[in-house]
KOLLUMKOL-476774 format. One line per field, with one value per atom (N, C-alpha, C, O): residue number from 0; atom name; x, y, z. Coordinates in Angstrom, 3 decimals, decimal comma, always signed. Layout:
pakol = (NUM	...)
kolpa = (CA	...)
c1 = (X	...)
c2 = (Y	...)
c3 = (Z	...)
***
This chain:
pakol = (0	0	0	0	1	1	1	1	2	2	2	2	3	3	3	3	4	4	4	4	5	5	5	5	6	6	6	6	7	7	7	7	8	8	8	8	9	9	9	9	10	10	10	10	11	11	11	11	12	12	12	12	13	13	13	13	14	14	14	14	15	15	15	15	16	16	16	16	17	17	17	17	18	18	18	18	19	19	19	19	20	20	20	20	21	21	21	21	22	22	22	22	23	23	23	23	24	24	24	24	25	25	25	25	26	26	26	26	27	27	27	27	28	28	28	28	29	29	29	29	30	30	30	30	31	31	31	31	32	32	32	32	33	33	33	33	34	34	34	34	35	35	35	35	36	36	36	36	37	37	37	37	38	38	38	38	39	39	39	39	40	40	40	40	41	41	41	41	42	42	42	42	43	43	43	43	44	44	44	44	45	45	45	45	46	46	46	46	47	47	47	47	48	48	48	48	49	49	49	49	50	50	50	50	51	51	51	51	52	52	52	52	53	53	53	53	54	54	54	54	55	55	55	55	56	56	56	56	57	57	57	57	58	58	58	58	59	59	59	59	60	60	60	60	61	61	61	61	62	62	62	62	63	63	63	63	64	64	64	64	65	65	65	65	66	66	66	66	67	67	67	67	68	68	68	68	69	69	69	69	70	70	70	70	71	71	71	71	72	72	72	72	73	73	73	73	74	74	74	74	75	75	75	75	76	76	76	76	77	77	77	77	78	78	78	78	79	79	79	79	80	80	80	80)
kolpa = (N	CA	C	O	N	CA	C	O	N	CA	C	O	N	CA	C	O	N	CA	C	O	N	CA	C	O	N	CA	C	O	N	CA	C	O	N	CA	C	O	N	CA	C	O	N	CA	C	O	N	CA	C	O	N	CA	C	O	N	CA	C	O	N	CA	C	O	N	CA	C	O	N	CA	C	O	N	CA	C	O	N	CA	C	O	N	CA	C	O	N	CA	C	O	N	CA	C	O	N	CA	C	O	N	CA	C	O	N	CA	C	O	N	CA	C	O	N	CA	C	O	N	CA	C	O	N	CA	C	O	N	CA	C	O	N	CA	C	O	N	CA	C	O	N	CA	C	O	N	CA	C	O	N	CA	C	O	N	CA	C	O	N	CA	C	O	N	CA	C	O	N	CA	C	O	N	CA	C	O	N	CA	C	O	N	CA	C	O	N	CA	C	O	N	CA	C	O	N	CA	C	O	N	CA	C	O	N	CA	C	O	N	CA	C	O	N	CA	C	O	N	CA	C	O	N	CA	C	O	N	CA	C	O	N	CA	C	O	N	CA	C	O	N	CA	C	O	N	CA	C	O	N	CA	C	O	N	CA	C	O	N	CA	C	O	N	CA	C	O	N	CA	C	O	N	CA	C	O	N	CA	C	O	N	CA	C	O	N	CA	C	O	N	CA	C	O	N	CA	C	O	N	CA	C	O	N	CA	C	O	N	CA	C	O	N	CA	C	O	N	CA	C	O	N	CA	C	O	N	CA	C	O	N	CA	C	O	N	CA	C	O	N	CA	C	O	N	CA	C	O	N	CA	C	O	N	CA	C	O	N	CA	C	O)
c1 = (+0,838	+0,000	+0,884	+1,867	+0,544	+1,282	+0,777	-0,383	+1,675	+1,309	+1,543	+2,620	+0,546	+0,636	+1,327	+1,194	+2,069	+2,725	+2,305	+2,300	+1,956	+1,508	+2,368	+2,639	+2,786	+3,556	+2,752	+2,325	+2,551	+1,868	+2,943	+3,883	+2,796	+3,826	+3,201	+2,176	+3,822	+3,349	+3,453	+4,387	+2,506	+2,524	+3,483	+3,986	+3,741	+4,532	+6,022	+6,612	+6,615	+8,029	+8,898	+8,553	+10,024	+10,985	+11,769	+11,673	+12,534	+13,243	+14,158	+14,235	+14,843	+15,722	+14,916	+15,303	+13,809	+12,955	+12,370	+12,292	+11,959	+11,437	+12,489	+12,200	+13,700	+14,781	+15,044	+15,216	+15,075	+15,346	+14,240	+14,522	+12,984	+11,896	+11,916	+11,629	+12,246	+12,393	+13,511	+13,400	+14,571	+15,679	+15,193	+15,586	+14,353	+13,786	+12,959	+13,122	+12,072	+11,237	+12,081	+11,807	+13,094	+13,978	+14,714	+14,887	+15,148	+15,874	+14,943	+15,380	+13,671	+12,715	+12,543	+12,454	+12,500	+12,352	+13,652	+13,627	+14,786	+16,059	+16,476	+17,201	+16,035	+16,337	+15,396	+15,561	+14,420	+13,497	+12,370	+11,718	+12,133	+11,052	+9,680	+8,685	+9,623	+8,378	+8,708	+9,852	+7,690	+7,862	+7,302	+7,793	+6,287	+5,613	+5,099	+4,733	+5,083	+4,565	+3,419	+3,599	+2,251	+1,063	+0,987	+1,232	+0,647	+0,510	-0,956	-1,567	-1,509	-2,917	-3,015	-2,196	-4,011	-4,246	-5,089	-6,203	-4,571	-5,313	-6,217	-7,416	-5,644	-6,389	-5,566	-4,663	-5,865	-5,149	-3,665	-2,846	-3,324	-1,970	-1,104	+0,122	-1,711	-0,930	-1,256	-2,382	-0,228	-0,339	-0,117	+0,475	-0,588	-0,272	+0,443	-0,065	+1,624	+2,376	+2,212	+2,601	+1,633	+1,324	+1,977	+2,068	+2,429	+3,011	+2,875	+2,700	+2,959	+2,906	+4,301	+5,160	+4,512	+5,757	+5,412	+4,297	+6,341	+6,059	+6,046	+6,728	+5,285	+5,228	+6,610	+6,899	+7,452	+8,783	+9,667	+10,559	+9,418	+10,236	+9,625	+10,290	+8,387	+7,665	+8,431	+8,594	+8,900	+9,608	+10,906	+11,262	+11,615	+12,859	+12,577	+13,316	+11,512	+11,134	+10,762	+11,217	+9,943	+9,543	+10,744	+10,815	+11,683	+12,897	+13,737	+14,267	+13,858	+14,631	+14,023	+14,740	+12,700	+12,032	+12,214	+12,529	+12,023	+12,175	+13,591	+13,777	+14,570	+15,966	+16,230	+16,875	+15,735	+15,931	+15,285	+15,911	+14,033	+13,324	+14,088	+14,236	+14,567	+15,301	+16,640	+16,976	+17,394	+18,735	+18,696	+19,637	+17,631	+17,516	+16,675	+16,335	+16,342	+15,573	+14,240	+13,881	+13,516	+12,209	+11,073	+9,946	+11,356	+10,359	+9,114	+8,016	+9,249	+8,105	+7,440	+6,405	+8,017	+7,591	+6,900	+5,886	+7,452	+6,982	+6,674	+7,443	+5,544	+5,234	+4,635	+4,012	+4,831	+4,256	+2,869	+2,617	+1,968	+0,579	+0,283	-0,833)
c2 = (-1,183	+0,000	+1,249	+1,314	+2,219	+3,472	+4,455	+4,411	+5,338	+6,370	+7,730	+7,986	+8,603	+9,905	+10,936	+10,944	+11,804	+12,942	+14,178	+14,178	+15,224	+16,463	+17,630	+17,785	+18,444	+19,642	+20,856	+20,936	+21,792	+23,037	+24,046	+24,289	+24,633	+25,514	+26,848	+26,890	+27,927	+29,263	+29,451	+28,952	+30,160	+30,429	+31,554	+31,589	+32,461	+33,652	+33,464	+34,265	+32,411	+32,144	+33,034	+33,321	+33,464	+34,174	+33,126	+31,936	+33,535	+32,563	+31,613	+30,431	+32,103	+31,228	+30,185	+29,017	+30,583	+29,646	+28,608	+27,426	+29,046	+28,108	+27,064	+25,868	+27,522	+26,612	+25,618	+24,424	+26,104	+25,249	+24,221	+23,063	+24,629	+23,678	+22,629	+21,458	+23,032	+22,068	+21,083	+19,896	+21,566	+20,697	+19,665	+18,500	+20,078	+19,150	+18,074	+16,886	+18,483	+17,506	+16,541	+15,341	+17,056	+16,192	+15,198	+14,043	+15,630	+14,719	+13,652	+12,529	+13,988	+12,985	+11,871	+10,694	+12,254	+11,271	+10,496	+9,271	+11,193	+10,511	+9,581	+8,614	+9,854	+8,974	+7,769	+6,891	+7,732	+6,609	+6,687	+5,681	+7,874	+8,025	+8,018	+7,651	+8,421	+8,450	+8,438	+8,651	+8,186	+8,208	+9,485	+9,948	+10,042	+11,216	+12,083	+11,587	+13,392	+14,343	+15,100	+15,700	+15,069	+15,734	+17,140	+17,349	+18,098	+19,485	+19,863	+19,768	+20,295	+20,671	+22,131	+22,609	+22,826	+24,207	+24,193	+23,670	+24,763	+24,768	+25,988	+25,856	+27,179	+28,427	+29,522	+29,227	+30,786	+31,901	+31,947	+32,462	+31,415	+31,561	+30,317	+30,423	+29,130	+27,901	+26,856	+26,754	+26,088	+24,842	+23,718	+23,927	+22,536	+21,341	+20,379	+20,047	+19,934	+18,919	+17,629	+17,546	+16,623	+15,373	+14,202	+14,175	+13,233	+12,027	+10,885	+11,086	+9,685	+8,476	+7,913	+8,043	+7,294	+6,592	+5,323	+5,181	+4,425	+3,176	+3,425	+4,329	+2,639	+2,808	+2,658	+3,306	+1,811	+1,595	+2,845	+3,056	+3,668	+4,857	+6,131	+7,166	+6,076	+7,287	+8,141	+9,339	+7,576	+8,356	+8,931	+10,068	+8,146	+8,628	+9,815	+10,799	+9,715	+10,788	+12,049	+13,141	+11,908	+13,065	+13,744	+14,972	+12,957	+13,522	+14,229	+15,313	+13,625	+14,235	+15,583	+16,573	+15,618	+16,860	+17,924	+19,071	+17,562	+18,529	+19,093	+20,296	+18,242	+18,691	+19,621	+20,657	+19,255	+20,068	+21,440	+22,463	+21,461	+22,728	+23,622	+24,819	+23,056	+23,828	+24,325	+25,497	+23,460	+23,832	+24,830	+25,605	+24,821	+25,726	+26,964	+27,728	+27,160	+28,329	+28,467	+29,556	+27,362	+27,373	+27,277	+26,935	+27,571	+27,406	+28,265	+27,847	+29,442	+30,312	+29,993	+30,575	+29,079	+28,805	+27,448	+27,334	+26,429	+25,051	+24,482	+24,672	+23,781	+23,096	+21,734	+21,550	+20,799	+19,470	+19,450	+20,024	+18,784	+18,687	+17,262	+16,949)
c3 = (+0,000	+0,000	+0,000	+0,739	-0,810	-0,900	+0,155	+0,566	+0,579	+1,535	+0,895	+0,358	+0,948	+0,318	+1,186	+2,410	+0,519	+1,167	+0,390	-0,841	+1,113	+0,483	+0,960	+2,150	-0,006	+0,285	-0,163	-1,315	+0,744	+0,408	+0,015	+0,771	-1,178	-1,726	-2,116	-2,797	-1,681	-2,035	-3,547	-4,175	-4,121	-5,560	-5,931	-7,054	-5,018	-5,328	-5,010	-4,286	-5,550	-5,310	-6,190	-7,337	-5,641	-6,471	-7,274	-6,974	-8,277	-9,125	-8,356	-8,691	-7,344	-6,564	-5,798	-5,758	-5,193	-4,472	-5,436	-5,100	-6,629	-7,622	-7,990	-8,027	-8,259	-8,609	-7,479	-7,726	-6,261	-5,106	-4,913	-4,604	-5,091	-4,935	-6,052	-5,803	-7,258	-8,356	-8,038	-8,342	-7,435	-7,016	-5,989	-6,053	-5,055	-4,069	-4,772	-4,492	-5,683	-6,374	-7,199	-7,228	-7,861	-8,639	-7,771	-8,158	-6,604	-5,715	-5,128	-4,873	-4,912	-4,431	-5,468	-5,119	-6,728	-7,805	-8,003	-8,118	-8,045	-8,313	-7,172	-7,404	-5,960	-4,825	-4,764	-3,917	-5,653	-5,700	-4,691	-4,409	-4,143	-3,168	-3,838	-3,212	-5,107	-5,869	-7,348	-7,747	-8,155	-9,602	-10,223	-11,252	-9,601	-10,151	-9,003	-7,937	-9,255	-8,274	-8,942	-10,002	-8,324	-8,851	-8,278	-7,090	-9,121	-8,682	-8,788	-9,853	-7,656	-7,578	-7,143	-6,358	-7,650	-7,253	-5,985	-5,991	-4,891	-3,629	-3,520	-3,274	-3,704	-3,615	-4,279	-5,062	-3,976	-4,591	-4,215	-4,976	-3,056	-2,543	-2,624	-2,580	-2,742	-2,626	-3,687	-4,174	-4,024	-4,776	-3,778	-2,719	-4,114	-3,341	-4,274	-5,345	-3,865	-4,587	-3,805	-2,640	-4,449	-3,759	-4,476	-5,703	-3,683	-4,264	-3,286	-2,084	-3,823	-3,014	-2,831	-3,704	-1,701	-1,422	-0,657	-0,154	-0,570	+0,148	+1,650	+2,132	+2,390	+3,848	+4,496	+5,503	+3,922	+4,487	+4,369	+5,190	+3,346	+3,120	+3,690	+3,723	+4,135	+4,535	+5,542	+5,313	+6,632	+7,648	+7,103	+7,410	+6,293	+5,671	+4,745	+4,747	+3,962	+3,041	+3,814	+3,474	+4,843	+5,646	+6,285	+6,327	+6,779	+7,377	+6,314	+6,560	+5,148	+4,054	+3,665	+3,519	+3,498	+3,120	+4,194	+3,878	+5,445	+6,543	+6,584	+6,769	+6,416	+6,415	+5,237	+5,394	+4,062	+2,864	+3,031	+2,754	+3,483	+3,682	+4,646	+4,402	+5,722	+6,721	+6,176	+6,342	+5,539	+5,073	+3,921	+3,746	+3,140	+1,994	+2,307	+1,404	+3,570	+4,016	+3,278	+2,829	+3,156	+2,516	+3,536	+3,176	+4,786	+5,853	+5,616	+5,983	+5,018	+4,764	+3,436	+3,110	+2,664	+1,305	+1,154	+0,465	+1,799	+1,657	+3,029	+3,972	+3,143	+4,391	+4,061	+3,015	+4,959	+4,799	+5,384	+6,444	+4,686	+5,147	+5,506	+5,920)
***
């Protein structure tokens, strides 16, 4: 059974933030955490990026995302839902 992970992302990213978030999504795919990331429109201010991962990897993925968000100063831009 797959487990879903959702990231809430601000729509008004500057170019550096956009590049950094794309880097996060690429690393999630290249590390084998997921095959595809779905982008949904939440409201005027946010998108939701959602993907499935295996239950065995879920905690590792959540830790990786939290570390990445913190180290790249995306705390005001990206949050896990």
